[in-house]
C-alpha positions as CSV (number, residue, x, y, z in Angstrom):
1,M,56.8,-8.4,-5.6
2,P,55.7,-10.5,-2.8
3,T,51.4,-11.6,-3.3
4,Q,49.1,-12.3,-0.9
5,F,45.8,-14.6,-1.4
6,I,42.1,-14.1,-0.2
7,D,39.9,-16.6,-0.4
8,L,36.7,-15.2,-1.5
9,S,34.5,-18.8,-1.6
10,H,32.3,-20.3,0.4
11,T,32.7,-23.8,2.6
12,F,31.0,-26.2,-0.2
13,E,29.4,-29.0,2.4
14,D,26.7,-31.5,2.9
15,G,23.3,-29.7,3.5
16,M,25.0,-26.3,3.0
17,P,22.6,-23.4,2.5
18,G,21.2,-22.4,-1.3
19,F,18.8,-20.6,-3.3
20,K,15.1,-21.0,-2.7
21,L,12.8,-21.1,-6.0
22,K,9.4,-20.6,-5.6
23,N,6.9,-22.5,-7.3
24,E,3.9,-22.0,-8.8
25,D,1.7,-23.2,-6.0
26,G,3.7,-20.6,-3.2
27,T,5.9,-23.6,-2.0
28,F,10.2,-23.1,-2.4
29,T,12.6,-25.4,-4.4
30,Q,15.4,-25.6,-2.3
31,Y,19.1,-26.3,-3.4
32,T,21.9,-27.4,-2.1
33,A,24.9,-30.2,-2.1
34,H,24.5,-33.9,-0.7
35,I,28.2,-35.4,-0.3
36,Y,28.5,-38.6,0.6
37,P,31.3,-41.6,0.6
38,F,31.3,-43.7,-2.6
39,M,33.1,-45.6,-1.2
40,T,34.7,-45.7,2.3
41,H,38.5,-46.1,3.3
42,E,37.0,-49.4,4.6
43,Q,35.5,-50.9,2.1
44,S,38.7,-50.2,-0.3
45,R,40.7,-51.7,1.7
46,P,40.0,-55.6,0.5
47,K,40.7,-54.4,-3.0
48,F,44.4,-53.7,-1.6
49,E,44.9,-56.4,0.1
50,G,44.9,-54.5,3.7
51,L,48.0,-52.6,2.1
52,A,46.4,-49.1,1.7
53,A,42.9,-47.9,1.9
54,F,41.2,-44.6,-0.3
55,E,38.0,-42.6,-0.2
56,I,36.1,-42.2,-3.6
57,T,33.4,-39.1,-2.5
58,E,30.7,-38.8,-4.6
59,M,28.7,-35.3,-4.9
60,R,25.0,-34.8,-6.0
61,F,24.3,-30.9,-6.4
62,Q,22.7,-28.0,-8.6
63,T,25.5,-26.4,-10.1
64,S,23.6,-22.8,-8.9
65,V,24.9,-23.2,-5.1
66,G,27.6,-22.6,-3.3
67,T,30.0,-19.3,-4.8
68,Y,29.3,-20.2,-8.9
69,L,29.8,-18.7,-11.8
70,D,26.7,-18.0,-14.2
71,A,27.7,-18.5,-18.1
72,P,25.3,-17.4,-21.3
73,Y,23.6,-20.4,-21.6
74,H,22.1,-20.6,-18.1
75,R,19.3,-17.4,-19.5
76,Y,20.0,-18.1,-23.4
77,P,19.5,-21.5,-24.5
78,D,22.3,-20.3,-27.7
79,G,24.5,-19.2,-25.0
80,R,28.0,-20.4,-24.0
81,D,28.1,-23.2,-21.7
82,I,30.9,-23.4,-19.2
83,S,33.1,-25.4,-20.9
84,Q,32.9,-22.4,-23.7
85,I,34.5,-19.9,-20.9
86,R,38.1,-18.6,-22.0
87,L,40.6,-18.5,-18.6
88,E,40.9,-14.8,-19.3
89,E,37.2,-14.1,-18.6
90,V,37.8,-15.9,-15.2
91,I,41.1,-14.1,-14.2
92,L,40.8,-10.5,-14.5
93,P,41.8,-7.2,-13.3
94,G,39.6,-6.7,-9.9
95,L,37.9,-4.3,-7.6
96,V,35.4,-3.6,-5.0
97,I,32.3,-1.5,-4.5
98,D,31.4,-0.8,-1.4
99,V,27.8,-0.6,-0.6
100,R,27.7,-1.8,3.0
101,G,25.1,-0.5,4.5
102,S,22.1,-1.3,1.8
103,G,19.1,-2.6,3.6
104,P,16.8,-6.0,3.0
105,F,15.2,-5.3,-0.8
106,E,17.1,-2.2,-1.4
107,A,18.2,-1.0,-4.6
108,V,21.9,0.6,-5.4
109,G,22.4,3.0,-8.4
110,P,24.8,4.4,-10.7
111,E,26.1,6.8,-7.7
112,V,27.7,4.0,-5.9
113,L,30.6,4.1,-8.5
114,P,33.3,6.6,-7.7
115,F,34.1,9.8,-9.9
116,G,36.1,8.6,-13.0
117,L,36.9,5.2,-12.0
118,K,37.6,2.9,-14.5
119,L,36.1,-0.2,-15.3
120,A,36.8,-0.9,-18.6
121,G,37.9,-4.9,-18.5
122,K,37.4,-5.7,-14.8
123,A,35.8,-7.9,-12.7
124,V,33.5,-5.9,-10.6
125,L,32.6,-6.9,-7.3
126,F,30.1,-5.4,-5.1
127,N,30.5,-5.5,-1.1
128,F,27.4,-5.6,1.0
129,G,28.1,-8.2,3.7
130,W,25.6,-9.7,3.0
131,D,27.9,-12.7,3.3
132,R,27.9,-11.9,7.3
133,Y,24.1,-13.5,6.8
134,W,25.4,-17.4,5.2
135,G,23.2,-19.8,6.3
136,T,20.3,-17.7,7.8
137,D,17.3,-16.7,6.4
138,E,18.2,-12.7,6.6
139,Y,20.7,-14.2,3.7
140,Q,17.3,-14.6,1.3
141,A,16.2,-10.5,1.7
142,Y,18.9,-9.2,0.2
143,P,19.9,-6.0,-1.8
144,F,20.4,-5.9,-5.4
145,I,22.3,-3.3,-8.4
146,S,19.0,-1.4,-10.1
147,P,18.5,-1.2,-13.7
148,A,20.3,1.5,-14.2
149,L,23.2,0.6,-12.6
150,I,23.3,-2.2,-14.7
151,E,23.0,0.0,-17.6
152,T,26.0,2.2,-16.3
153,L,28.1,-0.9,-16.3
154,L,27.1,-2.5,-19.5
155,Q,28.3,1.4,-21.1
156,A,31.3,1.1,-18.4
157,G,32.5,-2.4,-20.5
158,V,33.1,-4.8,-17.5
159,K,34.0,-8.1,-17.8
160,L,32.7,-9.8,-14.9
161,V,30.3,-8.4,-11.7
162,G,29.8,-10.2,-8.4
163,V,27.9,-10.1,-5.1
164,D,28.0,-11.3,-2.3
165,T,24.2,-12.3,-2.0
166,V,22.4,-15.1,-3.5
167,N,21.2,-13.0,-6.1
168,I,22.2,-10.5,-8.3
169,D,18.7,-9.8,-9.4
170,N,15.9,-8.8,-7.1
171,S,14.3,-12.2,-7.0
172,R,10.8,-9.9,-6.6
173,Y,11.6,-9.1,-10.8
174,L,10.8,-11.8,-12.8
175,S,12.2,-11.3,-15.8
176,R,15.6,-11.0,-13.8
177,P,17.3,-7.8,-15.7
178,A,21.2,-8.1,-14.9
179,H,21.2,-11.8,-15.9
180,S,19.3,-11.0,-19.1
181,Q,21.4,-8.1,-19.8
182,F,24.7,-9.5,-18.2
183,L,24.7,-12.6,-19.7
184,Q,23.7,-11.2,-23.6
185,H,26.4,-9.5,-23.9
186,D,28.4,-12.0,-21.8
187,I,29.3,-10.2,-19.4
188,L,29.6,-13.0,-16.5
189,I,28.2,-13.1,-12.9
190,V,29.5,-14.4,-9.6
191,E,27.6,-14.5,-6.8
192,N,27.3,-15.7,-3.1
193,L,30.9,-14.2,-2.3
194,T,32.4,-13.9,0.8
195,G,35.2,-11.9,2.0
196,L,35.1,-8.8,0.0
197,D,35.6,-6.3,3.0
198,Q,39.3,-7.3,2.7
199,L,39.1,-6.0,-0.6
200,H,38.6,-2.2,-0.4
201,G,41.0,0.2,-1.9
202,R,43.2,-2.5,-3.0
203,E,44.2,-3.8,-6.6
204,F,44.2,-7.4,-7.0
205,R,43.9,-10.4,-9.7
206,F,40.3,-11.9,-9.0
207,F,39.8,-15.6,-10.3
208,A,36.7,-17.6,-10.7
209,V,37.5,-20.3,-12.4
210,P,35.1,-23.4,-12.9
211,I,35.7,-26.7,-13.8
212,K,35.3,-27.5,-17.6
213,G,31.4,-28.8,-17.6
214,K,30.1,-29.3,-21.1
215,Q,26.3,-28.5,-21.6
216,V,26.0,-26.6,-17.7
217,A,24.7,-23.2,-17.2
218,A,26.6,-22.6,-14.1
219,M,29.4,-23.8,-11.9
220,P,30.6,-23.2,-8.0
221,V,33.8,-22.0,-8.3
222,R,37.3,-21.4,-5.8
223,A,36.9,-17.9,-6.1
224,F,40.1,-15.8,-4.6
225,A,41.7,-12.4,-5.0
226,E,45.8,-12.4,-5.8
227,V,47.1,-9.1,-3.7
228,T,50.5,-7.4,-4.8
229,L,51.9,-6.3,-1.5
230,A,54.3,-3.8,-0.9
231,S,58.0,-4.7,-1.0
């Protein structure tokens, strides 16, 4: 059967927007990425006697930036880290829940799930349509899933939950119920997805594979969907 691949990741680039963490004094710590040459083509050319040249790129970033995966260790010191995530946990049958139309700081509840929908063993991705605000101040004032919906997803046996917002939790909930409950039960989280509107009503496999980082709490991923096309 022919397949189509749909990219669900934001571009990872120098100075990219990231999460803003409020400090005790009211200021904010801004997450971002810094990307620059460790060695340029011109700097490397003499090492090859002018016969070749290569750039070596260096990157510095917080691992919770871009489209990224949270491991249980992100929330719990004794939880599994990124290196301990198995491939079958980040390559899953997926489905998209349409919650577009939600407003800033609005909670969505279990009523957004279609009746009878089978969720067990799946990556459930919530399409708020918030990726349209990527790189703007509006992106930081986002809707989120409610505690009641968190509990419903837990009971349904989902394996991974993703959102196209900067945070699966309301930033005003300091207990971070989605992170706390999902990661406690080894349900992985992907944040800052994009392009989910292309997957409405379609069956697909979801991929969110990070590099195998030891003692790493989260990691950017190249998230994408593999859609089987009708022949």
